C-alpha positions as CSV (number, residue, x, y, z in Angstrom):
1,M,-11.6,62.5,-12.3
2,S,-13.3,59.2,-13.2
3,T,-12.0,56.7,-15.8
4,V,-14.9,57.7,-18.0
5,S,-14.1,61.4,-17.9
6,T,-10.5,60.6,-18.6
7,A,-11.5,58.5,-21.6
8,F,-13.5,61.3,-23.1
9,E,-10.7,63.8,-22.5
10,K,-8.2,61.5,-24.1
11,A,-10.4,61.0,-27.2
12,A,-10.8,64.8,-27.5
13,A,-7.1,65.3,-27.3
14,E,-6.7,62.8,-30.1
15,D,-9.2,64.7,-32.3
16,R,-11.9,62.0,-32.2
17,A,-15.1,61.0,-30.5
18,A,-15.0,58.4,-27.7
19,L,-16.3,55.0,-28.6
20,V,-18.7,53.5,-26.1
21,G,-19.6,49.8,-26.5
22,Y,-22.5,48.0,-24.8
23,L,-22.8,44.3,-23.9
24,P,-25.0,42.5,-21.4
25,A,-23.2,40.5,-18.7
26,G,-23.6,36.8,-19.0
27,F,-24.4,36.8,-22.8
28,P,-24.0,34.3,-24.3
29,D,-22.3,33.1,-21.1
30,K,-20.2,34.9,-18.4
31,Q,-16.7,34.1,-19.7
32,T,-17.5,34.8,-23.4
33,A,-19.1,38.2,-22.4
34,I,-16.0,39.1,-20.5
35,K,-13.7,38.1,-23.4
36,A,-15.9,40.0,-25.8
37,A,-15.7,43.2,-23.6
38,L,-11.9,42.8,-23.4
39,A,-11.7,42.4,-27.2
40,M,-13.6,45.6,-27.6
41,V,-11.1,47.4,-25.3
42,E,-8.2,45.9,-27.2
43,A,-9.6,47.0,-30.6
44,G,-10.2,50.6,-29.6
45,A,-13.3,51.0,-27.4
46,D,-12.8,53.7,-24.7
47,V,-15.7,52.9,-22.4
48,I,-17.7,49.7,-21.9
49,E,-21.3,49.7,-20.8
50,V,-21.9,46.4,-19.0
51,G,-25.6,45.6,-19.2
52,L,-27.3,44.3,-16.0
53,P,-29.8,41.7,-17.3
54,Y,-33.4,42.5,-16.2
55,S,-36.7,40.7,-16.8
56,D,-38.5,43.8,-18.0
57,P,-36.2,45.7,-20.4
58,L,-38.6,48.5,-21.4
59,M,-36.2,50.5,-23.6
60,D,-34.5,47.5,-25.3
61,G,-35.4,46.3,-28.8
62,P,-35.7,42.6,-29.7
63,V,-31.9,42.0,-30.2
64,I,-30.9,43.1,-26.8
65,A,-34.1,41.9,-25.1
66,D,-33.4,38.4,-26.4
67,A,-29.8,38.5,-25.3
68,V,-30.9,39.6,-21.8
69,Y,-33.4,36.8,-21.7
70,R,-30.8,34.3,-22.6
71,A,-28.4,35.7,-19.9
72,L,-31.1,35.4,-17.3
73,K,-32.0,31.9,-18.4
74,G,-28.3,31.1,-18.1
75,G,-28.4,32.1,-14.4
76,V,-26.5,35.4,-14.6
77,K,-26.3,37.2,-11.2
78,I,-25.4,40.7,-10.1
79,K,-22.0,39.4,-9.0
80,D,-21.3,38.4,-12.6
81,V,-22.0,42.0,-13.6
82,F,-19.5,43.2,-11.1
83,D,-16.9,40.6,-12.2
84,T,-17.4,41.8,-15.8
85,V,-16.9,45.4,-14.7
86,Q,-13.7,44.5,-12.8
87,A,-12.3,42.7,-15.9
88,V,-12.9,45.8,-18.0
89,A,-11.5,48.2,-15.4
90,D,-8.4,46.0,-15.0
91,A,-7.9,46.3,-18.8
92,G,-7.7,50.1,-18.4
93,A,-11.1,51.1,-19.9
94,G,-13.9,53.0,-18.2
95,A,-16.6,50.6,-17.1
96,L,-20.2,51.7,-16.5
97,V,-23.2,49.5,-15.6
98,M,-26.3,50.1,-17.8
99,T,-29.2,49.2,-15.6
100,Y,-32.9,49.7,-15.0
101,W,-33.4,51.1,-11.5
102,N,-35.4,48.3,-9.9
103,P,-32.5,45.8,-9.5
104,V,-30.4,48.5,-7.9
105,D,-33.2,49.6,-5.6
106,K,-33.7,46.0,-4.5
107,Y,-30.0,45.5,-3.9
108,G,-29.8,48.8,-2.1
109,A,-28.4,51.9,-3.8
110,G,-25.7,52.3,-1.2
111,A,-24.6,48.6,-1.3
112,F,-24.7,48.6,-5.1
113,S,-22.6,51.7,-5.3
114,R,-20.1,50.3,-2.8
115,D,-19.7,47.0,-4.6
116,L,-19.5,48.7,-8.0
117,A,-16.8,51.1,-6.8
118,S,-15.0,48.1,-5.2
119,A,-15.0,46.4,-8.6
120,G,-13.5,49.5,-10.3
121,G,-16.7,50.6,-11.9
122,A,-17.0,54.3,-12.9
123,G,-20.8,54.6,-12.4
124,L,-24.2,53.9,-13.7
125,I,-26.3,54.6,-16.8
126,T,-29.9,54.6,-15.6
127,P,-32.4,54.8,-18.5
128,D,-35.6,54.7,-16.4
129,L,-34.6,56.8,-13.4
130,T,-36.0,60.4,-13.3
131,P,-34.3,63.3,-11.5
132,E,-37.3,63.4,-9.1
133,E,-36.8,59.8,-8.0
134,A,-33.0,59.8,-8.0
135,G,-32.4,60.9,-4.4
136,P,-31.0,57.5,-3.1
137,W,-28.7,57.2,-6.2
138,L,-27.5,60.8,-5.9
139,E,-26.5,60.3,-2.3
140,A,-24.9,56.9,-2.9
141,S,-23.0,58.0,-6.0
142,D,-21.7,61.0,-4.1
143,A,-20.5,58.8,-1.3
144,H,-18.6,56.5,-3.6
145,Q,-17.6,59.1,-6.2
146,L,-19.4,57.4,-9.1
147,D,-20.5,58.9,-12.4
148,R,-24.2,59.4,-13.0
149,V,-25.3,59.2,-16.7
150,F,-28.9,60.2,-17.3
151,L,-30.7,60.2,-20.7
152,V,-31.9,63.2,-22.7
153,A,-34.5,62.4,-25.3
154,P,-35.6,64.3,-28.4
155,S,-38.8,65.1,-26.6
156,S,-37.1,66.6,-23.5
157,P,-38.1,70.3,-23.1
158,P,-35.4,72.8,-22.1
159,Q,-36.2,72.8,-18.4
160,R,-36.0,69.0,-18.4
161,V,-32.7,69.1,-20.2
162,E,-31.4,71.5,-17.7
163,A,-32.6,69.4,-14.7
164,I,-31.1,66.2,-16.2
165,T,-27.7,67.6,-17.2
166,R,-27.3,69.2,-13.8
167,L,-27.2,65.8,-12.2
168,C,-25.0,64.1,-14.7
169,R,-21.3,63.2,-14.2
170,G,-19.1,61.6,-16.8
171,F,-21.2,62.3,-19.8
172,V,-24.8,62.9,-20.9
173,Y,-26.5,60.2,-22.9
174,A,-28.2,61.8,-25.9
175,V,-31.0,59.5,-27.2
176,S,-31.1,59.9,-30.9
177,L,-34.7,58.9,-31.5
178,M,-37.9,58.1,-29.7
179,G,-38.3,54.3,-29.4
180,I,-36.5,51.2,-28.4
181,T,-32.8,50.2,-29.0
182,G,-31.7,48.7,-32.2
183,A,-29.3,49.2,-35.2
184,R,-30.8,51.4,-37.9
185,D,-29.9,51.9,-41.6
186,A,-29.4,55.6,-40.9
187,V,-28.7,57.8,-38.0
188,S,-31.8,59.8,-36.8
189,S,-31.9,63.4,-38.0
190,S,-32.8,64.5,-34.5
191,A,-29.5,63.3,-33.0
192,A,-27.5,66.5,-33.7
193,D,-30.3,68.6,-32.3
194,V,-30.4,66.7,-29.1
195,V,-26.6,67.1,-28.7
196,A,-26.9,70.9,-29.4
197,R,-29.7,71.3,-26.8
198,I,-27.6,69.4,-24.2
199,R,-24.6,71.7,-24.9
200,E,-26.8,74.7,-24.0
201,H,-26.9,73.5,-20.4
202,T,-23.6,71.7,-19.7
203,T,-19.9,71.4,-20.7
204,L,-20.0,67.6,-20.1
205,P,-19.5,65.4,-23.1
206,A,-22.6,64.4,-25.0
207,A,-22.6,60.8,-26.4
208,V,-25.2,59.6,-28.9
209,G,-26.9,56.2,-28.5
210,L,-29.5,54.2,-30.4
211,G,-29.0,53.3,-34.0
212,V,-25.3,53.3,-34.8
213,S,-24.1,50.0,-36.3
214,N,-21.1,50.6,-38.5
215,G,-18.1,52.9,-39.0
216,T,-19.8,55.1,-41.6
217,Q,-22.6,55.9,-39.1
218,A,-20.0,56.4,-36.3
219,R,-18.2,58.9,-38.5
220,Q,-21.5,60.8,-39.0
221,V,-22.2,61.0,-35.3
222,A,-18.6,61.8,-34.4
223,G,-19.0,64.9,-36.6
224,F,-21.3,66.5,-34.0
225,A,-21.1,64.4,-30.7
226,D,-18.3,63.8,-28.2
227,G,-19.1,60.1,-28.0
228,V,-20.6,57.3,-30.1
229,I,-22.5,54.5,-28.3
230,V,-23.0,51.2,-30.0
231,G,-25.0,48.3,-28.5
232,S,-27.4,46.2,-30.6
233,A,-24.8,45.8,-33.4
234,Y,-22.4,44.2,-31.0
235,V,-25.1,42.0,-29.5
236,R,-26.3,40.9,-32.9
237,R,-22.7,39.9,-33.9
238,I,-22.5,37.6,-30.9
239,A,-26.0,36.2,-31.3
240,V,-25.3,35.0,-34.8
241,A,-21.8,33.7,-34.2
242,A,-21.4,29.9,-34.6
243,T,-18.9,29.6,-31.8
244,P,-17.6,31.8,-28.9
245,A,-14.3,32.3,-30.8
246,D,-16.3,33.5,-33.8
247,A,-18.2,35.9,-31.5
248,I,-14.9,37.4,-30.2
249,T,-13.5,37.8,-33.7
250,A,-16.8,39.5,-34.9
251,V,-16.7,41.9,-31.9
252,R,-13.1,42.8,-32.5
253,D,-13.7,43.4,-36.2
254,L,-16.7,45.7,-35.5
255,T,-14.8,47.6,-32.9
256,A,-11.9,48.3,-35.3
257,D,-14.4,49.6,-37.9
258,L,-16.1,51.8,-35.4
259,A,-12.8,53.0,-33.9
260,Q,-11.8,54.2,-37.4
261,G,-15.1,55.8,-37.9
262,V,-15.0,58.0,-34.7
263,R,-11.8,59.7,-35.9
264,H,-12.3,63.2,-37.3
265,G,-11.0,64.0,-40.7
């Protein structure tokens, strides 16, 4: 059983949803990103998505796209992503890499999986990889016992949901709305429907991403999902912080609010 599966089981046993936090590696710099991820773990995050900065982030809104640009401009490398993953794994949390497929394909799916597993990573979240094109990743992830997290969108028809969930391991990423990432004032009304449709095809946990930015929204999502994914709200806190120390404090405070929100009752 992977560290991610264990984290979701632990959360369920504690009558709460799992809290999944996202940060891109290398933002605002490598060491601050690592310290921020560790602060998230210490404050109650169960799983950390370590973003692999990429030059064409199709799914990401302006907050994350700007952070990724800054990370790339700062010289972040794939090795820095693995170093961040290792720090999170060493802290006892599940560590996944959120990445578009092109960097993995260029690195080599087998080599990437080998190095990710060596760093203690649990697997990948692949927002732009379709089941039809996933052959190399399926083979490599099987070889290295890594989780595969694919995305189900509000527009996914039943046969598509079935095909996607059949390939997933760890959890299924339920996209709450059509569009790019970003914190919203309210959780999309389609989120609960996406989770319900996922549960028609799998017993894997379903975690909702896109739009959650505070404990109140986390509580709403925890009412119908197994996990709550938060990204842009974290990145924004770091982006507006005056100093790295302020960024770490802001991340810790947000995590504490979210960790309270995901508790049932």
